[in-house]
C-alpha positions as CSV (number, residue, x, y, z in Angstrom):
1,X,35.7,18.2,-29.0
2,X,37.4,21.6,-29.3
3,X,39.4,23.1,-26.6
4,X,36.5,25.5,-25.9
5,X,34.1,22.8,-25.7
6,X,31.9,23.2,-22.6
7,X,32.3,19.4,-21.8
8,X,35.7,19.9,-21.3
9,X,34.6,22.0,-18.3
10,X,32.4,19.5,-16.6
11,X,33.9,18.7,-13.2
12,X,35.2,15.6,-12.3
13,X,33.3,13.0,-10.0
14,X,35.8,13.3,-7.1
15,X,35.8,17.2,-7.3
16,X,32.0,17.1,-7.6
17,X,31.6,14.6,-4.2
18,X,33.6,16.5,-2.4
19,X,30.7,19.2,-2.0
20,X,29.7,19.4,1.3
21,X,26.0,18.5,0.6
22,X,26.7,15.8,-1.1
23,X,29.4,14.3,1.3
24,X,26.8,15.1,4.1
25,X,24.1,13.2,1.8
26,X,26.3,10.1,1.3
27,X,26.3,9.6,5.0
28,X,23.0,8.7,5.5
29,X,21.5,7.8,1.9
30,X,24.8,5.7,1.2
31,X,27.6,6.7,-1.5
32,X,26.3,4.7,-4.3
33,X,23.2,6.7,-4.6
34,X,25.0,9.9,-4.1
35,X,27.4,8.8,-6.8
36,X,24.8,7.9,-9.1
37,X,23.0,11.1,-9.1
38,X,26.5,13.0,-9.8
39,X,26.9,10.6,-12.8
40,X,23.8,11.7,-14.2
41,X,23.9,15.1,-13.7
42,X,27.8,14.9,-15.3
43,X,26.0,13.1,-18.2
44,X,23.3,16.0,-18.7
45,X,26.1,18.6,-18.4
46,X,28.1,16.8,-21.3
47,X,24.7,16.8,-23.4
48,X,24.4,20.5,-23.2
49,X,21.3,20.6,-20.9
50,X,22.8,22.2,-18.0
51,X,25.9,24.3,-17.7
52,X,29.1,22.4,-16.3
53,X,29.2,24.7,-13.5
54,X,25.7,23.7,-12.1
55,X,26.4,19.8,-11.9
56,X,26.4,19.8,-8.1
57,X,23.4,21.5,-7.4
58,X,21.6,19.5,-10.0
59,X,23.1,16.5,-8.1
60,X,21.9,17.8,-5.1
61,X,18.4,18.5,-6.2
62,X,18.2,15.0,-7.6
63,X,18.8,13.5,-4.5
64,X,16.1,11.7,-2.5
65,X,15.0,12.6,0.7
66,X,15.6,9.0,1.9
67,X,17.3,5.5,0.5
68,X,13.8,4.1,0.0
69,X,12.0,4.3,-3.1
70,X,8.8,4.2,-1.2
71,X,7.0,7.6,-1.3
72,X,4.8,9.1,1.7
73,X,1.4,9.7,0.8
74,X,-1.6,11.9,1.8
75,X,-4.7,9.3,1.6
76,X,-7.6,11.8,0.4
77,X,-9.1,8.6,-0.9
78,X,-11.6,8.1,2.1
79,X,-10.7,4.7,2.2
80,X,-9.5,4.3,6.4
81,X,-7.4,1.2,5.6
82,X,-6.3,1.1,1.9
83,X,-4.5,-2.1,1.0
84,X,-2.7,-0.4,-1.9
85,X,-1.2,2.2,0.6
86,X,0.0,0.2,3.1
87,X,-3.3,-0.1,5.1
88,X,-3.2,0.8,9.1
89,X,-1.3,4.1,9.5
90,X,0.9,3.6,12.7
91,X,0.3,5.9,15.5
92,X,3.2,8.3,16.9
93,X,3.8,5.9,19.8
94,X,4.2,2.9,17.2
95,X,6.7,5.1,15.2
96,X,8.7,6.1,18.4
97,X,8.9,1.9,19.0
98,X,10.1,1.5,15.8
99,X,12.9,3.5,16.3
100,X,13.7,2.3,19.7
101,X,13.7,-1.5,18.0
102,X,16.3,0.0,14.8
103,X,18.9,-0.6,17.0
104,X,19.9,-3.4,19.5
105,X,17.1,-4.5,22.0
106,X,16.5,-6.8,24.6
107,X,14.0,-8.9,22.1
108,X,15.2,-12.3,23.2
109,X,17.3,-11.2,26.3
110,X,16.8,-11.0,29.9
111,X,19.2,-8.1,30.9
112,X,18.6,-9.3,34.8
113,X,20.9,-12.1,34.5
114,X,21.8,-12.5,30.6
115,X,20.0,-15.5,29.8
116,X,17.9,-16.0,26.9
117,X,14.3,-14.8,27.5
118,X,10.9,-15.5,25.5
119,X,11.1,-13.4,22.4
120,X,8.6,-10.7,22.1
121,X,7.5,-11.3,25.7
122,X,6.2,-7.7,25.8
123,X,4.1,-7.3,23.0
124,X,2.6,-10.8,23.8
125,X,1.8,-9.7,27.0
126,X,0.0,-6.6,25.7
127,X,-2.0,-8.5,23.6
128,X,-3.0,-11.3,26.1
129,X,-4.0,-8.4,28.3
130,X,-6.1,-6.7,25.3
131,X,-7.9,-10.3,24.6
132,X,-8.3,-11.5,28.0
133,X,-10.8,-14.3,26.8
134,X,-7.8,-15.9,25.3
135,X,-5.8,-18.4,27.2
136,X,-2.8,-17.9,25.4
137,X,-1.7,-15.5,22.0
138,X,0.8,-16.0,19.3
139,X,2.0,-13.5,16.5
140,X,3.1,-14.5,13.1
141,X,4.0,-12.0,10.4
142,X,0.5,-12.1,8.7
143,X,-3.2,-13.1,9.1
144,X,-2.3,-15.8,5.8
145,X,0.5,-17.1,7.7
146,X,-1.9,-17.4,10.8
147,X,-4.3,-19.7,9.0
148,X,-1.5,-21.4,7.4
149,X,0.1,-22.1,11.2
150,X,-3.1,-23.0,12.5
151,X,-4.1,-25.5,9.6
152,X,-0.9,-27.0,9.4
153,X,-0.4,-27.8,13.1
154,X,-4.1,-28.8,13.7
155,X,-5.0,-30.9,10.3
156,X,-1.9,-31.8,8.2
157,X,-2.3,-35.3,6.1
158,X,-6.2,-34.3,8.0
159,X,-9.4,-32.6,6.8
160,X,-10.2,-29.0,7.5
161,X,-14.1,-28.7,7.5
162,X,-15.4,-25.6,6.1
163,X,-18.6,-24.1,4.0
164,X,-18.4,-23.5,0.9
165,X,-20.0,-20.1,1.2
166,X,-16.9,-19.0,3.1
167,X,-14.4,-20.3,0.3
168,X,-12.8,-16.7,-0.4
169,X,-10.2,-15.0,-2.5
170,X,-8.3,-12.9,-0.1
171,X,-6.9,-10.6,-2.6
172,X,-3.8,-11.0,-5.7
173,X,-5.7,-14.3,-6.4
174,X,-4.6,-16.3,-3.5
175,X,-7.6,-18.3,-2.6
176,X,-8.5,-20.0,0.6
177,X,-8.7,-23.6,-0.8
178,X,-5.4,-23.1,-2.3
179,X,-3.8,-21.7,0.7
180,X,-5.0,-24.8,3.2
181,X,-4.2,-27.6,0.6
182,X,-0.5,-26.0,0.3
183,X,-0.1,-27.0,4.2
184,X,-1.0,-31.1,3.1
185,X,-4.3,-30.6,4.8
186,X,-7.4,-31.9,2.7
187,X,-10.5,-29.6,2.2
188,X,-13.8,-31.0,3.3
189,X,-16.7,-28.6,1.5
190,X,-20.2,-28.6,3.3
191,X,-23.2,-26.8,2.2
192,X,-24.0,-24.9,-0.7
193,X,-22.8,-21.1,-1.8
194,X,-25.6,-19.3,0.0
195,X,-26.9,-22.0,3.0
196,X,-25.1,-24.0,5.1
197,X,-26.7,-25.8,8.2
198,X,-25.0,-27.3,11.2
199,X,-26.2,-30.9,10.2
200,X,-23.9,-30.5,6.8
201,X,-20.9,-29.9,9.3
202,X,-21.7,-33.0,11.4
203,X,-22.5,-35.3,8.7
204,X,-18.6,-34.3,7.8
205,X,-16.8,-34.9,10.7
206,X,-15.1,-38.0,11.3
207,X,-11.9,-39.7,12.4
208,X,-10.0,-37.5,9.6
209,X,-11.3,-34.1,10.9
210,X,-8.6,-32.3,11.7
211,X,-10.4,-28.9,12.9
212,X,-13.5,-26.9,11.7
213,X,-12.5,-23.6,9.8
214,X,-15.3,-20.8,10.4
215,X,-14.2,-17.7,7.6
216,X,-15.4,-14.2,7.6
217,X,-15.9,-13.5,3.9
218,X,-14.1,-10.0,3.5
219,X,-14.8,-7.4,0.7
220,X,-18.3,-8.9,0.2
221,X,-21.8,-9.6,1.7
222,X,-24.2,-12.4,0.7
223,X,-27.8,-10.6,1.1
224,X,-31.2,-12.8,0.6
225,X,-32.0,-16.6,0.7
226,X,-28.8,-17.2,3.0
227,X,-28.1,-19.1,6.2
228,X,-24.7,-20.0,8.0
229,X,-23.7,-21.9,11.3
230,X,-22.1,-19.8,14.4
231,X,-18.7,-20.4,16.0
232,X,-21.0,-21.2,19.2
233,X,-23.2,-24.1,17.1
234,X,-19.9,-25.2,15.8
235,X,-18.0,-25.6,19.0
236,X,-20.6,-28.2,20.1
237,X,-19.4,-30.4,17.6
238,X,-16.3,-31.8,19.5
239,X,-13.6,-31.0,17.4
240,X,-11.3,-27.7,17.6
241,X,-13.1,-24.4,15.7
242,X,-10.9,-22.5,13.8
243,X,-12.4,-18.7,13.5
244,X,-10.8,-16.4,11.0
245,X,-12.4,-13.1,11.9
246,X,-10.1,-11.3,9.4
247,X,-10.1,-7.9,10.2
248,X,-8.7,-7.7,13.8
249,X,-11.1,-6.2,15.9
250,X,-11.0,-7.4,19.0
251,X,-13.9,-6.8,20.7
252,X,-17.4,-5.6,19.7
253,X,-17.8,-1.9,18.9
254,X,-20.9,0.0,18.1
255,X,-19.9,1.7,15.0
256,X,-19.3,-1.8,13.5
257,X,-21.9,-3.7,14.7
258,X,-21.8,-6.8,12.1
259,X,-18.1,-6.6,11.8
260,X,-16.8,-10.3,13.8
261,X,-14.5,-9.8,16.7
262,X,-12.2,-12.1,18.9
263,X,-13.9,-11.6,22.1
264,X,-17.1,-12.9,20.7
265,X,-15.6,-15.8,19.0
266,X,-13.6,-17.1,21.8
267,X,-16.5,-16.9,24.4
268,X,-18.6,-18.9,21.9
269,X,-16.1,-21.4,22.2
270,X,-13.7,-21.0,19.4
271,X,-10.6,-23.0,20.0
272,X,-8.6,-20.3,17.8
273,X,-9.3,-17.2,16.5
274,X,-7.3,-15.6,13.9
275,X,-6.8,-12.1,12.5
276,X,-4.5,-9.3,11.0
277,X,-3.0,-6.6,13.0
278,X,-2.5,-3.9,10.3
279,X,-6.4,-3.7,10.0
280,X,-8.9,-3.0,12.5
281,X,-6.2,-2.8,15.6
282,X,-4.5,-0.3,13.4
283,X,-0.9,-1.7,13.7
284,X,1.8,-3.2,11.9
285,X,1.2,-6.1,9.3
286,X,0.9,-9.1,11.6
287,X,-0.9,-12.2,12.4
288,X,-2.6,-12.6,15.7
289,X,-3.1,-16.4,16.9
290,X,-5.6,-16.0,19.9
291,X,-7.0,-19.2,21.7
292,X,-6.7,-21.9,24.3
293,X,-3.3,-22.7,25.5
294,X,-2.7,-26.2,24.5
295,X,-3.8,-25.2,20.9
296,X,-1.6,-22.1,20.9
297,X,1.1,-23.9,22.6
298,X,0.9,-26.4,19.8
299,X,1.0,-23.8,16.9
300,X,4.1,-22.6,19.0
301,X,6.1,-25.7,19.2
302,X,5.3,-26.6,15.5
303,X,8.6,-26.3,13.0
304,X,6.7,-23.5,10.7
305,X,6.0,-21.0,13.4
306,X,10.0,-20.3,13.4
307,X,9.3,-19.5,9.7
308,X,6.6,-17.1,10.1
309,X,7.8,-15.6,13.3
310,X,7.8,-11.4,13.2
311,X,10.9,-9.3,13.5
312,X,11.6,-6.8,16.6
313,X,10.1,-4.2,14.4
314,X,6.7,-5.7,14.1
315,X,7.0,-6.6,18.0
316,X,7.6,-2.9,19.2
317,X,5.0,-1.5,16.9
318,X,2.3,-3.8,17.7
319,X,3.0,-3.5,21.7
320,X,2.9,0.4,21.4
321,X,-0.3,0.1,19.2
322,X,-1.8,-2.1,21.9
323,X,-0.5,0.2,24.9
324,X,-0.8,3.5,23.2
325,X,-3.5,6.3,22.4
326,X,-6.0,5.9,19.8
327,X,-4.5,5.0,16.6
328,X,-4.9,6.8,13.6
329,X,-7.4,4.1,12.2
330,X,-9.9,5.1,14.8
331,X,-8.8,8.7,14.7
332,X,-10.4,8.5,10.7
333,X,-13.1,6.2,11.4
334,X,-14.5,8.2,14.8
335,X,-13.9,11.6,12.9
336,X,-16.6,14.3,13.8
337,X,-18.8,15.1,11.0
338,X,-18.9,18.7,11.7
339,X,-15.0,19.0,12.1
340,X,-14.8,17.2,8.6
341,X,-16.8,19.7,7.0
342,X,-15.2,22.7,8.5
343,X,-11.8,21.6,7.5
344,X,-13.2,20.7,4.1
345,X,-14.6,24.5,4.4
346,X,-11.5,26.0,4.7
347,X,-9.5,24.2,2.4
348,X,-11.9,24.8,-0.5
349,X,-11.7,28.6,0.1
350,X,-8.1,28.3,-0.1
351,X,-8.0,26.3,-3.2
352,X,-11.4,27.6,-4.5
353,X,-12.9,24.0,-4.7
354,X,-16.6,22.6,-3.6
355,X,-17.3,21.0,-0.7
356,X,-19.3,18.1,-1.3
357,X,-20.8,14.8,0.9
358,X,-18.7,12.1,0.7
359,X,-19.2,8.4,1.6
360,X,-15.6,6.8,2.9
361,X,-15.0,3.0,3.6
362,X,-13.3,0.9,6.1
363,X,-11.4,-0.7,3.6
364,X,-8.9,-3.6,4.2
365,X,-11.7,-6.1,4.1
366,X,-13.7,-4.8,7.2
367,X,-17.3,-4.0,7.2
368,X,-18.2,-4.7,3.7
369,X,-20.6,-2.3,2.1
370,X,-20.8,0.3,5.2
371,X,-20.4,3.7,4.4
372,X,-18.9,6.3,6.3
373,X,-20.7,9.7,5.6
374,X,-18.5,12.7,5.6
375,X,-17.3,15.7,3.6
376,X,-14.8,16.3,0.6
377,X,-13.3,18.7,-1.6
378,X,-14.5,18.5,-5.6
379,X,-11.8,20.1,-7.8
380,X,-11.8,19.3,-11.6
381,X,-10.8,15.5,-12.7
382,X,-7.5,16.8,-14.3
383,X,-6.1,17.4,-10.3
384,X,-6.0,13.6,-9.8
385,X,-3.4,12.7,-11.8
386,X,-1.2,16.0,-11.1
387,X,-1.7,15.4,-7.5
388,X,-0.3,11.7,-7.4
389,X,2.8,13.3,-9.3
390,X,3.4,16.4,-7.0
391,X,5.2,16.6,-3.7
392,X,3.8,15.7,-1.3
393,X,1.9,12.5,-3.4
394,X,-1.9,13.2,-2.5
395,X,-4.2,10.5,-3.8
396,X,-7.7,11.2,-4.5
397,X,-10.7,9.6,-6.0
398,X,-12.7,10.3,-8.9
399,X,-16.5,10.8,-8.6
400,X,-19.2,12.0,-11.2
401,X,-16.0,13.4,-13.6
402,X,-14.2,15.3,-10.6
403,X,-11.5,15.0,-8.2
404,X,-12.6,14.5,-4.8
405,X,-10.1,15.0,-1.9
406,X,-11.8,13.7,1.2
407,X,-10.0,14.4,4.5
408,X,-11.1,11.5,6.6
409,X,-7.5,9.9,6.7
410,X,-5.6,13.1,6.5
411,X,-4.2,14.4,9.4
412,X,-5.3,17.8,10.4
413,X,-1.9,19.1,11.0
414,X,-1.1,17.9,7.0
415,X,-4.3,20.3,5.7
416,X,-1.7,23.2,5.0
417,X,0.5,20.6,2.8
418,X,-2.3,19.6,1.2
419,X,-3.4,23.1,0.3
420,X,-0.2,23.8,-0.6
421,X,0.0,20.4,-3.0
422,X,-3.4,21.4,-4.7
423,X,-2.1,25.2,-5.1
424,X,0.8,24.0,-6.8
425,X,-1.0,21.7,-9.3
426,X,-3.5,25.1,-10.0
427,X,-0.3,27.0,-10.8
428,X,0.8,24.3,-13.3
429,X,-2.1,25.0,-15.4
430,X,-4.0,22.0,-14.6
């Protein structure tokens, strides 16, 4: 290294870290993350990729917006509950509740007399009010946990009677039989893949029966020569019926006439209904348990309930979802056709795209096979990967060798951000 070698001019780490921009960033991103950006910039300067004088600027430019690797995404796929994108987008009310719960809160404390209080009582009250047909409610950390707790408390070392047509795989290779057997319960399969009758259940029930499990087959439909037994008929067999409705629809809705819901199952006689909180309910990831007081209390007192309980953030977001305004999930599901088309036409005019019909989907295992007719902006296929890597990150889909951007799940206030993202890709030559 010669005396005039530019590497000698690379500023020391402590000098760069003293830059007010980096010092400020360290307060909300953390000192180690900021220091890493500085070291990387110094390495580039020593390699001759940038001038030594640009080290601080390079480090600032490389800093992330937040101390998490998760990226915000504009969901232009048309799939409302996209599992890979985190399923339900939370409402503004739920986001505000998360901010409140991020600090010290009275999650398990009675401020009136300073004593311990029931954990998450506000969220539980809101859930009970939203499902008046349930005598009691409980919340755990996801839908699978709700099913595990139910079968463990009701049927450990005993039998769970379930139709062969409902032995589903719930995602990422996890299968219902494996999940239930992990609790110590024994599966008693009845019927066939496509047809199960009440007599099949009745013939399997005995002294070893802990419960009958009725599972909604998410993500697929069985058509043709097919029959199944409803909750009302099963409830007459004299053993608890656990109905897993899956998608978290609390009451019937005309948009989803074939989707099972908690109210109907409870009124039909289910002792317990399990569902997810981050699907059609439109809230945070959670497992909802709704049903008879004696059954829910049995689950609440089980030691496993402690391991599966939700944190204060989930409780806050769940309560706000239940009490707050219409969620982004239902805004997307009920989006007006004319308004979506008008938005697409404005976007297409700005980015030189084409407005085409687009069928969205509920996603998340809800209403399998049901299409949500709407509109999208079509662009060349090369836009798809480029948009994913841009800022903001935009996720669309390929259809007929074109990139389609469906606006159903994008808030209208983000239309201009989307347009700018598309224009930036166009300027880059895609």
